[in-house]
Every structure is written in C-alpha cells, then in structure tokens.
C-alpha positions in Angstrom: 11.1 37.4 -12.0 8.2 35.0 -11.1 9.6 31.7 -12.2 13.1 31.0 -11.7 15.9 29.6 -14.5 15.3 26.0 -13.2 11.7 26.4 -13.2 11.5 28.1 -17.1 13.8 25.1 -18.3 11.4 22.2 -16.6 8.6 24.2 -18.4 9.6 25.7 -21.3 8.8 22.7 -23.3 5.1 21.7 -21.3 2.7 21.7 -24.8 -0.7 24.0 -24.1 -2.9 21.1 -22.9 -5.1 19.9 -25.2 -8.4 17.1 -25.2 -10.4 14.8 -27.5 -13.6 16.8 -27.5 -14.9 20.4 -27.1 -18.8 20.7 -26.7 -19.9 24.0 -27.8 -21.3 26.4 -24.8 -18.9 24.6 -22.2 -15.2 25.8 -21.8 -13.4 22.6 -20.7 -11.3 23.1 -17.4 -7.6 21.4 -18.6 -5.5 20.8 -15.8 -1.6 21.2 -16.8 0.7 18.2 -15.0 -2.0 16.8 -12.8 -2.6 19.1 -10.0 1.2 20.3 -9.5 0.7 23.0 -7.5 -1.3 21.1 -4.9 0.1 17.6 -4.9 3.3 15.9 -5.8 2.7 15.9 -9.6 2.1 12.8 -11.8 0.9 10.7 -8.7 -2.3 8.9 -9.0 -2.7 10.9 -5.9 -2.8 14.3 -7.9 -4.1 13.2 -10.9 -7.6 12.1 -8.7 -7.3 15.5 -7.2 -7.4 17.2 -10.3 -10.9 15.5 -11.5 -12.1 15.5 -7.9 -11.7 19.7 -8.4 -13.6 19.5 -11.7 -11.0 19.6 -14.4 -12.9 17.3 -17.6 -9.0 16.8 -19.1 -5.8 16.6 -17.3 -2.5 17.0 -18.6 0.3 13.6 -17.8 3.4 13.0 -18.9 5.0 9.6 -20.2 8.6 8.5 -20.4 9.9 4.9 -20.8 11.9 3.0 -18.4 15.0 0.9 -19.1 12.8 -2.3 -19.1 10.2 -0.5 -21.3 7.3 0.5 -19.4 5.3 3.1 -19.4 5.7 5.6 -16.2 4.2 9.1 -15.3 7.1 11.7 -15.1 8.2 14.8 -16.4 12.0 15.5 -16.4 13.2 12.4 -17.1 15.6 13.2 -14.0 14.9 11.8 -10.5 16.7 14.2 -8.4 13.7 17.0 -8.6 10.5 14.3 -8.0 12.0 11.5 -6.0 14.3 10.4 -3.8 16.0 8.7 -6.4 19.2 9.9 -8.3 19.7 9.0 -12.1 17.3 9.2 -15.2 14.1 7.5 -15.8 15.1 5.4 -19.1 18.1 4.3 -17.5 16.2 3.3 -14.5 14.0 -0.1 -13.9 10.5 0.0 -13.4 11.0 -1.8 -10.5 13.7 0.2 -9.0 10.9 3.2 -9.7 8.4 1.5 -7.5 10.7 2.2 -4.8 11.1 5.3 -4.8 9.4 8.0 -2.7 7.4 10.8 -5.1 5.7 12.5 -3.1 8.3 14.0 0.3 9.9 15.8 -2.0 7.0 19.0 -2.1 6.7 18.2 2.1 6.6 15.7 4.5 2.6 16.1 4.6 2.2 13.9 1.7 4.4 11.0 3.2 5.4 8.5 0.6 3.9 8.7 -3.0 4.6 6.2 -6.0 5.5 7.0 -9.4 2.7 5.5 -11.2 2.4 3.2 -14.4 0.3 4.7 -17.6 -1.5 2.0 -17.1 -3.2 2.9 -13.8 -3.5 6.5 -14.4 -5.8 5.1 -17.6 -7.9 3.1 -15.2 -7.9 5.9 -12.8 -9.0 8.3 -15.2 -11.9 6.1 -16.5 -13.4 5.7 -12.9 -13.1 9.4 -12.6 -14.7 10.1 -16.2 -12.0 12.6 -17.4 -9.9 12.7 -20.5 -6.3 12.8 -20.8 -3.9 14.7 -22.6 -0.5 13.0 -23.3 3.0 14.6 -23.5 4.9 12.0 -24.4 8.6 12.7 -23.0 10.0 9.7 -24.5 10.8 9.2 -28.5 9.8 6.2 -30.2 6.5 5.1 -28.1 3.8 5.9 -29.7 3.0 2.5 -30.7 3.0 1.4 -27.3 0.9 4.1 -25.7 -1.5 3.2 -28.4 -1.7 -0.4 -27.7 -2.3 0.4 -23.8 -5.0 2.8 -24.5 -7.1 0.2 -26.6 -6.3 -2.7 -23.9 -7.8 -0.2 -21.6 -10.8 1.3 -23.4 -9.1 4.9 -23.4 -8.1 5.5 -27.0 -11.3 8.2 -27.5 -10.3 9.7 -24.5 -7.2 11.2 -25.0 -5.1 13.6 -27.3 -1.1 13.9 -27.9 1.5 16.0 -27.4 5.6 15.9 -27.2 7.0 13.4 -29.0 4.2 12.3 -30.6 5.0 11.9 -34.5 4.8 8.3 -34.4 1.5 7.8 -33.0 -0.1 8.5 -36.4 1.0 4.9 -37.8 -0.9 3.2 -34.5 -3.9 5.6 -35.0 -4.5 8.0 -38.1 -7.3 9.4 -36.3 -5.2 10.8 -33.4 -5.3 14.8 -33.0 -8.0 15.3 -35.6 -9.6 18.0 -33.3 -8.0 21.6 -34.8 -7.1 23.7 -32.3 -6.1 27.5 -31.9 -4.0 28.1 -28.8 -3.7 31.7 -26.7 -1.5 32.4 -23.9 -3.1 33.9 -21.2 -5.8 37.0 -22.7 -8.2 36.4 -25.6 -10.7 38.8 -27.6 -14.2 37.7 -28.3 -13.4 38.4 -31.6 -10.2 35.9 -32.0 -12.5 33.1 -30.4 -15.5 33.6 -33.2 -12.6 33.8 -36.1 -11.3 30.4 -34.2 -14.9 29.0 -34.9 -15.8 30.3 -38.3 -12.6 28.3 -39.7 -13.8 25.0 -37.6 -11.1 25.2 -34.7 -11.0 25.2 -30.9 -9.6 28.4 -28.9 -7.9 27.2 -25.7 -6.8 29.4 -23.6 -3.4 28.7 -21.6 -2.9 30.1 -18.1 0.0 27.9 -17.1 4.0 29.2 -16.9 3.0 32.4 -18.0 2.9 35.9 -16.1 -1.5 35.2 -15.7 -0.8 31.7 -14.3 -3.2 33.2 -10.7 -4.9 35.7 -13.1 -8.4 34.9 -12.0 -9.6 37.7 -13.7 -8.3 36.7 -17.4 -9.3 33.4 -16.6 -12.8 34.5 -16.4 -12.6 37.1 -19.0 -11.1 34.0 -21.3 -14.6 32.1 -20.7 -16.6 34.9 -21.3 -15.3 35.2 -24.6 -16.5 32.0 -25.5 -13.4 30.0 -25.1 -13.4 26.4 -25.2 -11.0 25.4 -22.9 -8.9 27.3 -20.5 -5.4 25.4 -19.5 -4.5 25.9 -15.6 -1.7 25.0 -13.1 -4.2 26.0 -10.1 -7.7 23.7 -11.1 -9.1 25.8 -8.0 -8.9 29.2 -9.8 -10.0 27.5 -13.0 -13.3 25.6 -11.6 -14.1 29.5 -10.2 -13.3 31.2 -13.8 -15.7 28.3 -15.3 -18.2 28.8 -13.2 -17.6 25.4 -11.1 -16.1 26.7 -7.9 -14.3 24.0 -5.8 -15.9 25.8 -2.6 -19.6 25.0 -3.8 -18.5 21.1 -4.0 -16.7 20.9 -0.6 -19.9 23.1 1.0 -22.3 20.3 -0.9 -20.1 17.2 0.8 -20.4 19.3 4.3 -24.4 19.7 4.4 -23.9 15.5 3.6 -21.6 14.7 6.0 -24.0 16.6 8.7 -27.5 14.9 7.9 -28.7 11.6 6.7 -27.9 8.0 6.7 -24.8 6.8 8.7 -23.4 5.2 5.4 -23.7 8.6 3.3 -22.8 11.4 6.2 -19.2 8.8 6.2 -18.5 8.4 2.7 -19.2 12.7 2.4 -16.5 12.7 5.1 -14.0 10.4 3.4 -14.4 12.5 0.4 -13.9 15.5 1.9 -10.5 14.0 3.2 -9.1 14.1 -0.4 -9.6 17.8 -1.3 -6.0 19.6 -0.1 -5.9 23.0 1.1 -9.6 23.5 2.6 -10.1 24.2 6.2 -11.8 20.6 6.7 -10.1 19.5 9.8 -12.7 21.2 12.2 -15.9 19.0 10.3 -13.8 16.2 10.9 -13.4 17.0 14.8 -16.9 17.4 15.3 -17.8 14.2 13.2 -15.3 12.4 15.4 -17.6 12.9 18.5 -20.2 11.4 16.7 -22.3 8.6 19.0 -22.4 6.3 15.7 -19.2 4.4 15.4 -19.5 4.8 11.1 -19.3 8.3 11.2 -17.0 8.8 14.0 -14.3 6.4 12.7 -14.6 8.0 9.3 -13.8 11.1 10.5 -10.9 9.5 12.4 -9.4 7.9 9.1 -9.7 11.5 7.5 -8.0 13.5 10.1 -5.1 10.9 9.5 -4.8 10.7 5.6 -5.7 14.4 4.8 -3.3 17.0 3.7 -1.7 18.0 5.9 -2.7 15.5 8.9 -4.2 16.5 12.0 -1.9 17.3 14.7 -1.8 15.5 17.9 -2.8 17.7 20.6 -6.2 18.1 18.5 -7.0 14.8 18.9 -6.4 14.9 22.9 -10.2 16.3 24.0 -11.7 13.5 22.3 -10.4 11.3 24.4 -12.1 12.2 27.5 -15.4 12.6 25.2 -18.5 11.0 26.8 -18.6 9.2 23.9 -16.9 6.1 24.0 -17.0 5.7 20.0 -15.1 9.4 19.9 -12.7 7.8 22.9 -11.8 4.5 20.6 -11.3 6.3 17.4 -9.2 9.2 18.8 -7.3 6.8 20.9 -6.4 4.8 17.2 -5.7 8.3 15.0 -3.1 8.7 17.9 -1.7 5.2 17.4 -2.1 4.7 13.9 0.1 7.7 13.4 2.8 6.5 15.9 2.1 9.4 17.8 3.4 9.4 21.6 2.3 7.7 24.8 0.5 10.8 26.7 -1.6 10.6 29.7 -5.1 11.7 28.4 -4.4 8.2 26.2 -2.6 6.0 29.5 -6.3 7.2 31.3 -8.1 5.2 29.1 -6.8 1.8 30.5 -9.2 2.5 32.7 -11.8 3.0 30.7 -15.1 0.6 31.4 -15.6 0.0 27.8 -14.0 -2.6 26.5 -13.8 -1.5 22.9 -12.2 1.4 24.2 -10.0 -0.4 26.3 -8.8 -2.7 23.5 -8.2 0.4 20.6 -6.4 1.7 23.3 -3.7 -1.2 24.0 -3.5 -1.3 20.2 -2.7 2.2 19.7 0.3 1.6 22.7 1.7 -0.5 20.7 1.9 1.4 17.8 3.3 4.9 19.9 6.6 5.7 21.1 7.3 6.8 24.5 7.2 4.3 27.4 4.4 2.4 29.3 5.0 0.6 32.9 4.9 -2.9 32.6 2.4 -2.7 35.7 0.0 -0.9 33.3 -0.2 -3.9 31.0 0.6 -6.8 32.7 -3.2 -7.5 33.9 -4.6 -7.0 31.1 -3.3 -10.3 29.7 -5.5 -12.2 31.9 -8.6 -10.1 30.6 -11.5 -12.6 29.4 -11.7 -10.9 26.4 -9.4 -12.7 24.0 -8.7 -9.5 22.0 -7.8 -7.6 24.9 -5.2 -10.0 26.1 -4.1 -9.9 22.4 -3.9 -5.7 22.2 -1.9 -6.0 25.6 0.8 -8.7 24.6 1.0 -6.3 21.7 1.9 -3.3 23.5 4.1 -5.0 26.2 6.1 -6.2 23.8 6.7 -2.5 22.1 7.4 -1.3 25.9 8.5 -3.7 27.9 9.9 -6.6 25.7 12.1 -8.2 28.5 9.5 -8.6 30.5 7.1 -9.3 27.3 9.3 -12.3 26.7 8.5 -14.3 30.1 4.6 -13.1 29.9 3.4 -13.6 26.3 5.0 -17.4 25.9 3.1 -18.1 30.0 -0.5 -16.2 28.5 -0.5 -17.8 25.0 0.4 -21.6 26.6 -2.8 -20.7 29.0 -4.9 -19.9 25.6 -3.9 -22.5 23.9 -4.4 -24.9 26.7 -8.2 -23.4 27.1 -9.0 -23.9 23.9 -7.7 -27.6 23.6 -9.6 -28.3 26.8 -12.7 -26.6 24.5 -12.2 -28.6 21.2 -11.4 -31.9 23.2 -15.3 -31.1 24.6 -16.3 -30.7 21.3 -14.8 -34.0 20.0 -16.5 -35.6 22.6 -20.0 -34.8 21.4 -19.0 -35.6 18.0 -18.2 -32.7 16.5 -21.8 -31.8 15.9 -22.7 -28.5 13.4 -22.2 -25.3 15.5 -24.6 -22.6 15.8 -23.5 -19.3 15.1 -23.5 -18.3 18.6 -21.2 -21.2 19.0 -19.2 -20.0 16.4 -18.9 -16.2 17.5 -16.7 -16.8 20.5 -14.4 -19.2 18.8 -13.7 -16.4 16.0 -13.1 -14.5 18.4 -10.6 -16.7 20.5 -8.7 -17.5 17.3 -8.5 -13.3 16.3 -6.9 -12.8 20.0 -4.3 -15.5 19.6 -3.3 -14.2 16.1 -2.4 -11.0 17.7 -0.8 -13.0 20.8 1.5 -14.8 18.3 2.1 -11.3 16.2 3.9 -10.3 19.8 6.0 -12.9 19.9 7.2 -12.4 16.8 8.4 -8.9 17.8 10.2 -10.2 20.6 14.0 -9.5 20.9 16.0 -12.3 19.4 16.7 -15.0 20.1 13.2 -15.0 22.1 11.3 -14.6 19.1 12.7 -17.1 17.8 12.3 -19.6 20.3 8.6 -18.5 20.7 8.0 -19.2 17.0 9.8 -22.6 17.1 8.0 -23.8 20.0 4.4 -22.8 17.9 5.4 -24.1 14.9 6.5 -27.4 16.2 3.6 -27.9 18.5 1.0 -30.7 17.8 -2.3 -28.8 17.7 -5.7 -30.4 17.8 -7.9 -27.3 17.7 -10.7 -25.3 15.4 -8.2 -23.5 13.3 -4.7 -25.2 13.3 -3.7 -21.5 12.2 -1.4 -20.6 15.0 1.7 -23.2 13.9 1.1 -22.0 9.7 1.6 -18.5 10.9 4.4 -19.1 12.9 6.3 -21.2 10.8 5.9 -18.4 7.8 7.9 -16.3 10.2 11.0 -18.8 10.6 11.5 -18.7 7.2 14.1 -15.5 7.8 15.0 -16.2 11.2 16.2 -19.5 11.5 19.5 -18.9 9.8 22.8 -20.9 10.8 20.4 -22.6 14.0 17.8 -24.6 12.2 18.6 -27.0 14.8 15.0 -27.3 16.4 13.4 -27.1 12.6 15.4 -30.5 11.9 14.3 -31.7 14.8 10.5 -31.3 13.6 11.3 -33.3 10.7 11.0 -36.1 12.3 7.3 -35.5 14.5 5.0 -38.2 14.2 2.6 -35.3 13.4 2.6 -35.0 9.6 1.6 -31.3 9.9 4.3 -30.1 12.1 7.1 -32.4 9.8 5.7 -31.2 6.5 5.8 -27.4 8.2 8.8 -28.4 9.1 10.5 -29.2 6.1 8.8 -26.2 3.9 10.3 -23.8 6.8 13.5 -25.4 6.0 12.9 -25.1 2.0 12.5 -21.2 2.0 14.8 -20.3 4.5 17.8 -19.9 2.3 21.0 -21.0 1.9 22.4 -20.4 5.8 20.5 -23.7 6.7 22.1 -25.9 4.3 25.2 -27.1 6.2 22.6 -28.6 8.8 20.2 -30.3 6.0 22.9 -32.2 4.6 24.3 -33.1 7.7 20.9 -34.3 8.5 21.1 -36.5 5.0 23.7 -38.2 6.1 22.7 -39.2 9.8 19.0 -38.9 9.8 16.3 -41.5 9.7 15.1 -42.5 6.1 12.3 -40.4 6.8 14.4 -37.6 7.4 16.7 -38.2 4.5 13.9 -38.0 2.3 12.4 -34.6 3.7 16.2 -33.4 3.5 16.9 -34.7 -0.3 13.3 -32.7 -1.2 14.7 -29.5 0.9 18.1 -29.7 -1.0 16.4 -30.3 -4.3 14.0 -27.3 -3.9 16.9 -24.5 -2.5 18.9 -26.2 -5.6 21.9 -27.1 -3.3 24.3 -27.7 -6.0 27.2 -29.2 -3.2 24.7 -31.9 -2.3 25.0 -33.8 -5.2 27.6 -36.3 -4.2 25.9 -36.8 -0.8 22.7 -37.9 -2.5 23.9 -40.0 -5.1 25.9 -41.8 -2.2 22.5 -42.1 -0.3 20.8 -43.5 -2.8 24.0 -46.1 -3.8 24.0 -47.3 -0.3 20.3 -47.8 0.0 20.2 -45.4 2.8 17.2 -43.5 1.5 14.8 -44.0 -1.7 16.5 -44.2 -4.9 13.5 -42.5 -6.8 13.8 -39.7 -4.3 17.4 -39.1 -4.7 17.0 -39.6 -8.8 14.2 -36.9 -8.3 16.0 -34.3 -6.3 19.4 -34.7 -8.7 17.2 -34.0 -11.7 15.6 -31.1 -10.0 19.0 -29.8 -9.3 20.8 -30.4 -12.3 18.3 -28.6 -14.1 19.2 -25.4 -12.1 23.2 -25.5 -12.8 22.9 -22.1 -14.5 22.4 -20.8 -11.8 25.5 -21.6 -9.8 27.9 -20.7 -12.4 29.6 -23.9 -12.6 29.7 -26.7 -15.6 27.7 -29.3 -16.3 30.8 -31.2 -16.8 32.1 -30.4 -13.2 29.1 -31.3 -11.3 28.9 -35.0 -12.9 33.0 -35.0 -12.6 32.6 -35.1 -8.5 32.4 -38.2 -6.9 
C-alpha cells in the first residue's frame, strides 16, 4: 500500500484545498499543508518554499493553544512534528515556541519553530499568495476572523475543517461554489461544473495520484480551475510554470549583472530545497567581488542540506582572498573542524583573511597550539587581536586566562593615553579619518571582552569584575557596561567585589555595581543585607534600593531599624519598604505576619 495506516489516519480528514478566487482560464496551484514533502510542514520556511515554487494558494492548519493563541499545527499531537510530547491544545504557546519543529524530518533542517497564525499571514501577504485555512480546533472561528481582519487578509482566505462558527463573524466566507474531484477529471465534468456556476478543483493529495504528473497535466488540459498537490514541483510543471525554469533564470542572474543583483539571486536560490545549486554556489564563492563571494558562502551554509566541509577546502587555497576569507567563515559558522588548510591561513598576507580565520577558529572544534595564536594578541590590528583572543580562549583556556587580561590592559592603556591627548586638545570635533581608527579599536575591544567572558570560572568572573569596576576615561565607556551585564548571572554567592564597588567615588562604577546586584538574583541578598547594616550611609542607601528592587521581604525589619536609628535617609527606607510590601503576594507571606515582625 502507498500509505501506512498511520499516514492514512493523519491525512484522512484533510480537506480538498480551496481558494478564494479562481481566475477563469488559469489553473490555480494549491499546495496542501505547505510544502510538506519538501520541508517540515506548517512552518514558515515550508510556507515560503511553497510560494517560491509557484503555488497560488497554500493550505495551513490552525490549532488553539492552552493560552488561546492560534498556531500552525496539523495533528494537535506534538510527538510526530516536534521534539515535544503532549497535545497542542493543552500546551502554552510559550512552550511551543521552544520546541524543535524541524529536525523530525531530518538533521538538514536544523531547528525550525511552530509559528503563530499572525506570522504566517504576514509571510503570505509578503509572498502575494492566498491561504486555505483548515481549522483543527472547534470554536476558534471568531478569533481567526479577527486576526485576518487585523492583518488585512480576510479577502485572501478560504475556510475548511471546523469552520462553521466562522459564518457568525464573516457571513461572506466561502461563497465560491466548488466541485471537488479526486485525481481524475474529464472536460465534460469541468464544463458541467462551469455551467452550474461552480469551480472544478482536482485533488492530488493523499490518493494514488499524488505523484501522477500525467494526471495533473490532464486535469489542467481539461480546464480545471485548480489542482491541489502535495508535491509543488510536480504541480508547477503541470500548470506550465516549472520550478526548473525559475531556478535557471535565477542562475543566469547569479552569473551576470551588478554585484548586488547577483548576490540577491544567489541568496534567493539558497531557499529552494532539492535542487543541485551547490556547484553554482561553490563557483560564486571564488568570485573576486566580496559581496558575491560572501552571498555564496551564506548560501552554502543555509541551504538544505548545507555544504559539507570537504567541498570548501579548495577555496581555502584559492588565489582570491575573498574566497579564502569566506570559505573560512563558512567552516567556522558551521562549527566545523580545525583542518590543516584552515590553520595555514594563519600565515595569510591579507589581514581580512587572517581576521576571519581567527574568528573561524574560535568556533571550530579541535585544537590549535597556543604558539600559533599568542603572537596575534600583539598584532597592530585591534580586530585581529580581538579575534585571536576568542580563538585562544576556545582552544587554550588556561593560557588565555593569563594572556587575555594582559592584552586588554595594554589596549585600555593605549586608549586612555589617546583620549588624554584628545582632552588636552580641548576635545575638538573629530574628522571621519580620525573617527574610523577609534571605532576599529572599540570593535576589537568588544571582542577582547567577549573572550574574557568565555574564560573558565572563576577567572571569567574576576576578569569581568575588574572591567566593570574600572574608572574609565575614554571615547565610549562601553566596556564596563558590557562586563557589568555579564556579571548578572555570575556573581552568585560571591558578590564582594561588586559590593565594594558600591563605594566607588566614580558614580558610573557605583551605579553599575548597584544595578548588577539588583539584577543578580536572590543569592546576593544575604551579602547586601550585611552591607545595609555595616556600610557607609551612601552604601546603605544603595543597598536599600537593591533590596527594594529584588522585593526582599526578609530585609523589612533591617530597613525599619536602619531608618529608626538614623543610619540612612528615612525617605529612602520608607520608599524601599513600600516597594517591598507591594510585592507581598509573591512571597506567600501574609501582610499581617510581615507587619508583626520587629
């Protein structure tokens, strides 16, 4: 039998796809359940592929979640179409958004998501297609119509499945009369339907004719107004709009014209599933125009299936630096292996290639000797220094723990000296020529800080604490902010360095420390309470704010005592107490219990 019993059970209720308008003399190509035989069904990627392959109308399935959201899902069961378990109607939409709805069909698709109905409507509007809506949950008609009106798509859909309650919200729904046929139709049958003022739609879905190209062509020749298919590539051929012709036209555009047009054509080709596009991408990777070469590298990585690493190795030794650079990027962004041709690029004379190679090594698995990377921490280019730091911490974390803080300190010293000279000049308006190297230095510094974030703990925490508490006089002052954000989830039960920073004479450092402790979570609260009792008046006020923002119910007696004893500003204490009391319902404690505490 062509279909297993499970497949028949899942498909038996599938309606014949229908659409809202049938232009006479043109056969509509109607795709069943998005491009379900090419990509994971009812995903945005599969919907877009169906449109790209020439479908005028695409069917999607709508199911309600536990919290009332409308999402795309056919079975209602999570086991087949995701890595989850359970029933969609008994699952929150926020949980569904975390599930992988792609890998079940193959690792080539990676992680795809269960989309919301509104997102599918926006994509359909962008692609210029209509939708056939198969309502799987009862009682969602009014909400579906409301969303359609909001997105301006009510006139672009037809309803199926549990759609009876749609009529109360939209009395004009499904007014096109349709006669459905299964796999075969004659000219006489089509003509009879037309004489009766009806439209003839032939289904090639879940029946023995699903891949019957001859029958599809016969239906088109008979004058069918639409054919419903599971295989858009076959249907497009039958209606005279073969996908191969579109692919060939894009290939021509990819080979000539302006660089931006060629790049756009290459990227568009990467969205087509199941076509032999890789050779074109590999040729384009060798182009001396970086825009074209980079687009090809992106296409090789994002197409399905993505390029295999061996196919990229020749480009690593290509005479064009663009090819070497972008091939290194493709290997790195894919999390490939450290291979000899990639390591050889550490001796490349082109700094762009060197920068991209170091960044790729920071993403690759394998091992790179420290002596191959350490010299780059002193390279004249800030970007190369930053990329080298990332590569070093990936492959030699023990050595990186000593080398990266030292390298960043040298950079910061140089930046501070340059800024001091700028201040001495009276802070004149800088020319673009003066601004550009400052921006490059800043970019390299950000990569250096990212490398510090990846150091082993507790080295990473110590590195970030030093950076966040450093008084800075430079152009951007962003390094400390970035380090501070990274401390939110790191200081835990050891917040002493950040608490000391509360007393800094530099208000930016003290403010930053205060916000780190406010966002760090309850683990820091015992230390903050202790500082409330023993710190200076300024530190106590900051601690009161931290305790208030964290809603620390335990600190209420301490705050009352501090205010009563004159240890801190009474207004600040009162404000903190009121803020905490507002959050009493979160504690599970009664207000009477809290008010009775000393």
